[in-house]
C-alpha angles and dihedrals in degrees: 000000000000090000090051091050091048091049091049091049091050092051091049091048092049092048091049091049091051090049091051091047093050113107125237109253127233097196127209114193114191132188094255144342093227095074122089090212090065092043086061088055088051091052090054090049091051092048089055090051092050092050092046101041093141094050121114086230131070131193108238117195123199145144142145119299092246128047089219092060100099094162090049092056091049090051092050090051090051093047094047092050088055094059120097093219093060108099099164138003136209115196132194099201116217089187109025095197094049093050090047090054090047090054092048090053095044094045091200121216093203127076114277125201134168125236129198092345126043136211118257114279093254090056097045093108088070090072134046099223145341121239119194146049125355089240097189090053090047091055091044091055090050087051092050092055092049093046093048091053094044107027092167092055127228143180116325140179122207117215112205135172124221114002089222096051108110095199093058093046090053091051092051090050091050090052094048093046091051096046094050105028087231127110127234104008110155094195133018117238103169100310110146088001093295127124127180109221125233114284093032139153092050116206111210100177086232091296111143097199091048089052094053091047091050091051090049090053093045092051091049092050093043112036088169093058112137105191151007122214106199112195095195131024095241098121091047102043097025098048106013099160097048087047090053091047090053098048105032090086087054096048094108092050090049091049091053093044089243085125121027132202120184112183139178127239137024098229129139113333095356098102091046089051089052090051089053089056095243096125128041097219142347124211105197135196128216106239095163089058090050092054093044095049098041097079092052092049090049091051090052089052091050090051090052094243121155109262121189117243112243112024105197127203117204137256133245116210120201134185130168089269097050104039094112094057107022101093119082109236 
């Protein structure tokens, strides 16, 4: 009996010691683990951990297996907020409304921020700050490249990701506003010379192969199409070879600005594709910087410090002529 009591006491002591030794978690929840953009955020998170190995905090990166699993991301957010070791959370909402409802239900007692993608404006009080790209500006810069190449306008198709992703919707709005000189148009019907063709925008749910297939179908249905505005780099970094196969026959037209492609991101093969002349311009985000900065911002929130809202990371802009110098090191 005495041995059993001693054993129980030892187990309890060991468990308590492990609990005390466990680090407080600064959690990053992304849309999906299958996307190289979010893996870059993870690399930034892990760099922070390496540089702060003696800290009482650790950056903990998680998300659903698939970027299209909106419900899975919401469940992970709910589960993480229920863990004692979670002391702050940074969320990249795949579906802004669903994540907002999850936060309302969970009523978290720890600081909440958004990362990469924000909540809708009317739900912004549910988080302390947003860290990431100025998505409206990103879309506007894509629009500027397209407009410069085709100043008279033309027929365009917008490629988007998830219809509930606020960051992508803001980029598309920035592009439309810039192309037309008018604010708030949800579809282009000749304003500024630009018309969005039937079937567009296309929502790919962040699936690269689906994006390439959609562009193939749109080109077949609209042989007089003038431009694609791609609000995320999914077709280029998610399906680089099919993308190349589709646009290599159009390389000369792209080079002469007879056909224009403005695309987001500088992930994976995207910069190489730009060097090959198969995209007019890339406007890239800085996901590594987002993952690296997020733990420090969360710690400031925990400490009650004043944190700006938003906290913007910059943009990298690449064309065929600038690919060797366009990415911030």
